[in-house]
Each structure stands twice: as structure tokens, then as C-alpha cells.
N, CA, C and O atoms as a GROMACS GRO file, in nm:
protein
  184
    1UNK      N    1   2.752  11.173  15.015
    1UNK     CA    2   2.676  11.042  15.067
    1UNK      C    3   2.738  10.950  15.145
    1UNK      O    4   2.852  10.928  15.104
    2UNK      N    5   2.707  10.888  15.240
    2UNK     CA    6   2.759  10.775  15.338
    2UNK      C    7   2.651  10.656  15.303
    2UNK      O    8   2.541  10.663  15.248
    3UNK      N    9   2.711  10.564  15.347
    3UNK     CA   10   2.652  10.414  15.337
    3UNK      C   11   2.585  10.428  15.453
    3UNK      O   12   2.645  10.470  15.551
    4UNK      N   13   2.436  10.393  15.461
    4UNK     CA   14   2.357  10.394  15.585
    4UNK      C   15   2.362  10.235  15.627
    4UNK      O   16   2.394  10.219  15.744
    5UNK      N   17   2.337  10.118  15.555
    5UNK     CA   18   2.301   9.993  15.582
    5UNK      C   19   2.380   9.892  15.480
    5UNK      O   20   2.410   9.918  15.364
    6UNK      N   21   2.402   9.788  15.540
    6UNK     CA   22   2.443   9.652  15.436
    6UNK      C   23   2.351   9.558  15.481
    6UNK      O   24   2.325   9.547  15.600
    7UNK      N   25   2.293   9.477  15.383
    7UNK     CA   26   2.219   9.363  15.431
    7UNK      C   27   2.289   9.257  15.360
    7UNK      O   28   2.350   9.286  15.257
    8UNK      N   29   2.287   9.133  15.404
    8UNK     CA   30   2.361   9.025  15.306
    8UNK      C   31   2.226   8.902  15.340
    8UNK      O   32   2.161   8.886  15.444
    9UNK      N   33   2.220   8.846  15.242
    9UNK     CA   34   2.122   8.732  15.176
    9UNK      C   35   2.207   8.600  15.163
    9UNK      O   36   2.280   8.600  15.064
   10UNK      N   37   2.212   8.516  15.221
   10UNK     CA   38   2.280   8.377  15.176
   10UNK      C   39   2.210   8.280  15.146
   10UNK      O   40   2.146   8.228  15.238
   11UNK      N   41   2.201   8.230  15.029
   11UNK     CA   42   2.115   8.139  14.956
   11UNK      C   43   2.184   8.025  14.943
   11UNK      O   44   2.291   8.021  14.883
   12UNK      N   45   2.126   7.917  15.000
   12UNK     CA   46   2.198   7.793  14.961
   12UNK      C   47   2.118   7.708  14.839
   12UNK      O   48   2.018   7.638  14.859
   13UNK      N   49   2.168   7.725  14.740
   13UNK     CA   50   2.114   7.689  14.597
   13UNK      C   51   2.081   7.537  14.604
   13UNK      O   52   2.014   7.498  14.509
   14UNK      N   53   2.115   7.441  14.696
   14UNK     CA   54   2.096   7.279  14.704
   14UNK      C   55   2.203   7.240  14.618
   14UNK      O   56   2.210   7.119  14.598
   15UNK      N   57   2.300   7.322  14.554
   15UNK     CA   58   2.376   7.246  14.444
   15UNK      C   59   2.533   7.242  14.514
   15UNK      O   60   2.545   7.213  14.633
   16UNK      N   61   2.632   7.267  14.443
   16UNK     CA   62   2.768   7.271  14.496
   16UNK      C   63   2.812   7.409  14.539
   16UNK      O   64   2.921   7.425  14.592
   17UNK      N   65   2.722   7.516  14.514
   17UNK     CA   66   2.741   7.664  14.541
   17UNK      C   67   2.628   7.726  14.601
   17UNK      O   68   2.510   7.702  14.575
   18UNK      N   69   2.686   7.830  14.705
   18UNK     CA   70   2.583   7.926  14.792
   18UNK      C   71   2.617   8.043  14.703
   18UNK      O   72   2.727   8.074  14.659
   19UNK      N   73   2.482   8.110  14.682
   19UNK     CA   74   2.474   8.254  14.625
   19UNK      C   75   2.453   8.342  14.758
   19UNK      O   76   2.377   8.312  14.850
   20UNK      N   77   2.546   8.470  14.749
   20UNK     CA   78   2.545   8.581  14.848
   20UNK      C   79   2.512   8.688  14.776
   20UNK      O   80   2.578   8.739  14.686
   21UNK      N   81   2.389   8.725  14.824
   21UNK     CA   82   2.368   8.878  14.747
   21UNK      C   83   2.375   9.009  14.860
   21UNK      O   84   2.332   8.988  14.973
   22UNK      N   85   2.423   9.124  14.828
   22UNK     CA   86   2.425   9.208  14.944
   22UNK      C   87   2.367   9.351  14.882
   22UNK      O   88   2.413   9.397  14.778
   23UNK      N   89   2.255   9.419  14.960
   23UNK     CA   90   2.209   9.517  14.961
   23UNK      C   91   2.257   9.648  15.030
   23UNK      O   92   2.252   9.671  15.151
   24UNK      N   93   2.298   9.718  14.947
   24UNK     CA   94   2.375   9.863  15.031
   24UNK      C   95   2.264   9.987  14.998
   24UNK      O   96   2.202  10.006  14.893
   25UNK      N   97   2.261  10.061  15.117
   25UNK     CA   98   2.167  10.167  15.113
   25UNK      C   99   2.262  10.274  15.164
   25UNK      O  100   2.358  10.251  15.237
   26UNK      N  101   2.217  10.425  15.105
   26UNK     CA  102   2.281  10.546  15.167
   26UNK      C  103   2.196  10.595  15.248
   26UNK      O  104   2.086  10.545  15.273
   27UNK      N  105   2.247  10.705  15.298
   27UNK     CA  106   2.153  10.803  15.363
   27UNK      C  107   2.077  10.879  15.295
   27UNK      O  108   1.976  10.927  15.346
   28UNK      N  109   2.111  10.902  15.171
   28UNK     CA  110   2.039  10.970  15.060
   28UNK      C  111   1.932  10.897  14.980
   28UNK      O  112   1.874  10.946  14.884
   29UNK      N  113   1.911  10.774  15.028
   29UNK     CA  114   1.812  10.699  14.981
   29UNK      C  115   1.838  10.585  14.844
   29UNK      O  116   1.765  10.496  14.799
   30UNK      N  117   1.976  10.633  14.803
   30UNK     CA  118   2.013  10.533  14.676
   30UNK      C  119   2.064  10.405  14.759
   30UNK      O  120   2.128  10.394  14.864
   31UNK      N  121   2.014  10.322  14.679
   31UNK     CA  122   2.048  10.157  14.706
   31UNK      C  123   2.093  10.086  14.592
   31UNK      O  124   2.055  10.115  14.478
   32UNK      N  125   2.186   9.978  14.621
   32UNK     CA  126   2.240   9.920  14.484
   32UNK      C  127   2.263   9.738  14.565
   32UNK      O  128   2.266   9.707  14.684
   33UNK      N  129   2.273   9.665  14.460
   33UNK     CA  130   2.288   9.524  14.477
   33UNK      C  131   2.406   9.467  14.436
   33UNK      O  132   2.458   9.512  14.334
   34UNK      N  133   2.465   9.362  14.503
   34UNK     CA  134   2.582   9.303  14.451
   34UNK      C  135   2.570   9.156  14.485
   34UNK      O  136   2.502   9.126  14.582
   35UNK      N  137   2.625   9.069  14.420
   35UNK     CA  138   2.626   8.931  14.428
   35UNK      C  139   2.772   8.861  14.425
   35UNK      O  140   2.877   8.908  14.383
   36UNK      N  141   2.748   8.734  14.482
   36UNK     CA  142   2.880   8.653  14.480
   36UNK      C  143   2.835   8.531  14.478
   36UNK      O  144   2.720   8.508  14.515
   37UNK      N  145   2.927   8.420  14.428
   37UNK     CA  146   2.884   8.292  14.423
   37UNK      C  147   3.036   8.215  14.462
   37UNK      O  148   3.144   8.223  14.403
   38UNK      N  149   2.994   8.133  14.593
   38UNK     CA  150   3.111   8.058  14.661
   38UNK      C  151   3.088   7.927  14.651
   38UNK      O  152   2.972   7.886  14.655
   39UNK      N  153   3.194   7.841  14.638
   39UNK     CA  154   3.190   7.694  14.648
   39UNK      C  155   3.160   7.657  14.807
   39UNK      O  156   3.209   7.711  14.906
   40UNK      N  157   3.079   7.567  14.802
   40UNK     CA  158   3.033   7.495  14.955
   40UNK      C  159   3.189   7.474  15.018
   40UNK      O  160   3.228   7.500  15.132
   41UNK      N  161   3.252   7.428  14.924
   41UNK     CA  162   3.381   7.356  14.982
   41UNK      C  163   3.485   7.479  15.032
   41UNK      O  164   3.595   7.449  15.078
   42UNK      N  165   3.447   7.605  15.020
   42UNK     CA  166   3.556   7.713  15.076
   42UNK      C  167   3.541   7.733  15.203
   42UNK      O  168   3.637   7.770  15.271
   43UNK      N  169   3.402   7.711  15.263
   43UNK     CA  170   3.394   7.727  15.411
   43UNK      C  171   3.279   7.777  15.441
   43UNK      O  172   3.200   7.775  15.347
   44UNK      N  173   3.239   7.822  15.540
   44UNK     CA  174   3.111   7.870  15.610
   44UNK      C  175   3.126   8.035  15.614
   44UNK      O  176   3.214   8.112  15.652
   45UNK      N  177   2.987   8.053  15.553
   45UNK     CA  178   2.985   8.199  15.616
   45UNK      C  179   2.917   8.207  15.778
   45UNK      O  180   2.875   8.121  15.854
   46UNK      N  181   2.928   8.331  15.786
   46UNK     CA  182   2.875   8.363  15.935
   46UNK      C  183   2.827   8.512  15.956
   46UNK      O  184   2.785   8.548  16.066
   0.00000   0.00000   0.00000
């Protein structure tokens, strides 16, 4: 099994934090989601 794609979704919640969601898909069709929360004062995502 190999990672086929990774998609990131950055959400500005309008509050003091950003939400970052990550979707990982494999060449066998399996997928999964991850999440992180970061303070807006930490820096910018690009």
C-alpha cells in the first residue's frame, strides 16, 4: 500500500485559531482524515 494523494483544507474559524484538515488516500482506495488546530499567531500556512 502506498500513499497516492494528500489534500489539505485550511479553515479560518473566525476566532483565534485555524483548523487544518488533511485527507490521505492510498493506491488501494483506503482513505483517512487527520486534523490540527493552530493559533493564528503561530504564523501563516502556505
